[in-house]
C-alpha positions as CSV (number, residue, x, y, z in Angstrom):
1,M,25.2,4.0,-36.2
2,R,22.6,1.5,-35.2
3,L,22.8,0.2,-31.7
4,P,23.0,-3.5,-31.1
5,I,19.7,-4.9,-29.9
6,F,21.1,-5.8,-26.5
7,K,22.1,-2.2,-25.9
8,L,18.6,-1.0,-26.8
9,L,17.1,-3.5,-24.4
10,L,19.6,-2.3,-21.7
11,F,18.4,1.3,-22.2
12,F,14.8,0.4,-21.7
13,V,15.5,-1.7,-18.6
14,V,17.9,0.7,-16.9
15,C,17.1,4.2,-18.1
16,L,13.4,4.4,-18.8
17,P,12.2,3.7,-15.2
18,T,14.1,6.8,-14.0
19,L,12.7,9.1,-16.7
20,G,10.0,11.2,-15.1
21,A,10.1,9.2,-11.9
22,A,7.7,10.6,-9.3
23,Q,9.2,12.4,-6.3
24,T,8.7,10.8,-3.0
25,L,6.9,12.8,-0.3
26,L,7.0,11.5,3.3
27,V,4.4,12.7,5.7
28,F,5.8,12.3,9.2
29,G,3.2,13.2,11.9
30,D,0.8,12.2,14.6
31,S,-2.9,11.3,14.7
32,L,-3.9,14.4,12.7
33,S,-2.1,12.9,9.8
34,A,-2.8,9.3,10.6
35,A,-6.6,9.8,10.1
36,Y,-7.5,9.2,13.7
37,G,-11.2,8.1,14.1
38,I,-11.9,8.0,10.4
39,P,-11.1,5.6,7.5
40,R,-7.4,6.1,6.5
41,E,-8.4,6.5,2.9
42,K,-10.5,9.5,3.8
43,G,-7.7,11.3,5.6
44,W,-6.0,14.4,4.2
45,V,-2.8,12.5,3.3
46,A,-4.8,10.1,1.1
47,L,-6.6,13.1,-0.5
48,L,-3.2,14.7,-1.1
49,Q,-2.1,11.7,-3.1
50,Q,-5.2,11.9,-5.2
51,A,-4.6,15.6,-5.8
52,R,-0.9,15.1,-6.6
53,P,-0.6,11.8,-8.6
54,D,2.8,13.1,-9.8
55,L,4.1,12.4,-6.2
56,Q,4.5,9.2,-4.4
57,V,3.0,10.0,-1.0
58,I,4.0,7.9,2.0
59,N,2.2,8.3,5.3
60,A,4.5,7.4,8.2
61,S,2.3,9.1,10.8
62,V,1.6,7.4,14.1
63,G,-1.2,8.3,16.5
64,G,0.0,9.9,19.8
65,E,3.4,10.6,18.4
66,T,5.6,13.2,20.1
67,T,8.7,14.9,18.7
68,A,10.9,12.6,20.8
69,G,9.2,9.6,19.4
70,G,9.5,11.0,15.9
71,L,13.3,11.4,16.4
72,R,13.5,7.7,17.3
73,R,11.7,6.7,14.1
74,L,12.9,9.3,11.6
75,D,16.3,7.9,10.6
76,A,14.9,4.5,9.7
77,A,12.1,6.2,7.7
78,L,14.6,8.3,5.8
79,R,16.7,5.3,4.9
80,Q,13.7,3.3,3.8
81,H,11.9,5.8,1.7
82,R,14.6,8.2,0.6
83,P,12.1,11.1,0.3
84,D,12.5,14.2,-1.8
85,I,10.1,16.1,0.5
86,V,9.4,15.6,4.2
87,I,6.2,17.1,5.7
88,L,6.7,17.3,9.5
89,E,3.5,17.4,11.5
90,L,4.6,17.0,15.1
91,G,4.6,19.0,18.3
92,A,0.9,19.1,19.2
93,N,1.1,16.1,21.6
94,D,4.1,17.7,23.3
95,G,2.2,20.9,23.8
96,L,-0.9,19.1,25.1
97,R,1.3,17.5,27.7
98,G,2.8,20.9,28.7
99,R,6.3,20.0,27.8
100,P,8.8,22.9,28.0
101,I,8.8,25.0,24.8
102,A,12.6,24.9,24.6
103,E,12.6,21.1,24.5
104,I,9.9,20.9,21.8
105,E,12.0,23.4,19.8
106,T,15.1,21.4,20.1
107,D,13.4,18.2,18.9
108,L,11.7,19.9,16.0
109,A,14.9,21.5,15.0
110,E,16.7,18.2,15.0
111,L,13.9,16.6,12.9
112,I,14.3,19.3,10.3
113,R,18.1,19.0,10.3
114,R,18.1,15.3,9.9
115,S,15.6,15.5,7.0
116,Q,17.7,18.2,5.3
117,R,20.9,16.2,5.8
118,A,19.1,13.4,4.0
119,K,18.7,15.8,1.0
120,A,15.0,16.2,1.6
121,K,13.1,19.5,1.3
122,V,11.1,20.2,4.4
123,M,7.6,21.5,5.0
124,L,6.6,22.3,8.6
125,L,2.9,22.2,9.5
126,G,2.0,24.8,12.0
127,M,0.0,23.8,15.1
128,Q,-1.9,25.7,17.8
129,L,-3.0,24.7,21.3
130,P,-6.4,25.3,23.1
131,P,-6.6,28.6,25.0
132,N,-6.8,26.9,28.4
133,Y,-3.1,26.3,28.3
134,G,-2.5,30.0,29.0
135,V,-1.6,32.9,26.8
136,D,2.2,32.7,27.4
137,Y,2.5,29.0,26.7
138,T,0.2,28.9,23.7
139,G,1.8,32.0,22.2
140,A,5.3,30.6,22.5
141,F,4.2,27.3,21.1
142,R,2.5,28.9,18.1
143,Q,5.7,30.9,17.4
144,L,7.8,27.8,17.3
145,Y,6.8,27.0,13.7
146,P,7.5,30.3,11.9
147,T,10.7,30.7,13.9
148,L,12.0,27.2,12.9
149,A,10.8,27.5,9.3
150,E,12.7,30.8,8.9
151,R,15.8,29.5,10.6
152,Y,16.1,26.4,8.4
153,H,14.6,27.9,5.3
154,A,11.8,25.3,5.3
155,A,8.3,25.7,3.8
156,R,5.5,26.2,6.3
157,V,1.8,25.9,6.5
158,P,0.8,28.6,9.0
159,Y,-1.9,26.4,10.7
160,L,-2.8,23.0,9.6
161,L,-6.4,23.2,10.7
162,E,-7.1,26.7,9.4
163,G,-10.7,27.0,8.1
164,V,-12.0,23.9,9.8
165,P,-15.3,24.9,11.6
166,P,-16.1,23.7,15.1
167,E,-18.8,21.3,13.9
168,Q,-16.2,19.4,11.9
169,F,-14.3,18.1,14.9
170,Q,-14.9,14.8,16.6
171,A,-16.3,14.5,20.1
172,D,-12.8,15.1,21.7
173,N,-12.7,18.6,20.0
174,L,-9.1,17.8,18.9
175,H,-9.4,15.5,15.9
176,P,-11.2,16.6,12.7
177,T,-13.9,14.5,11.1
178,A,-13.8,13.1,7.6
179,A,-15.7,16.2,6.4
180,A,-12.8,18.4,7.4
181,Q,-10.1,16.5,5.6
182,A,-10.5,18.2,2.2
183,Q,-9.9,21.6,3.8
184,I,-6.8,20.4,5.6
185,M,-5.5,18.9,2.4
186,R,-6.0,22.2,0.6
187,N,-4.1,24.0,3.4
188,V,-1.1,21.8,2.7
189,L,-1.5,21.7,-1.1
190,K,-1.6,25.5,-1.3
191,E,1.9,25.7,0.3
192,L,3.2,22.7,-1.6
193,R,2.6,24.5,-4.8
194,T,4.7,27.5,-3.9
195,P,8.4,27.7,-4.7
196,T,9.4,27.7,-1.1
197,A,7.8,24.3,-0.6
198,T,10.2,22.7,-3.0
199,H,13.4,24.8,-2.8
């Protein structure tokens, strides 16, 4: 039976835009993801979009963001963008301020839970602190990320800045230069391609 022309038109208007629609990936982080000190288009998030054109990559990162600040912003971002995947890159600023580990853990856990309640798959980007914060504190901070990833069955990048040499940091020794962004992107992309990153 031949479909009336108006039904065919309705199919093209309503159905075709949803066929093969790109998944939305929301990067929710701090200055490391907001391309601090370099052109935004040279940051690792922009490079990730180039590497994965099948995804719609949205960068909702804010320089100086803490986990508490992230909690205040997350619900609105989830409602606005309805992401399929959320990459959480937060905690470093809390650690640099010496905030109690238990409080950072509580906030990160809530960020994960809210993302998962919104039906998004979560990837947690592991961070580390400079050694001058002491062995006990830096060790407990580093362990936050694998602990939470295991607890909530989230994907994890062990350390976001893995493989970035000292000469590829800006003068503050905290923020990578543009030359480091491709390596950072590869660290994320490697885990994004694994089954645990999307299940």
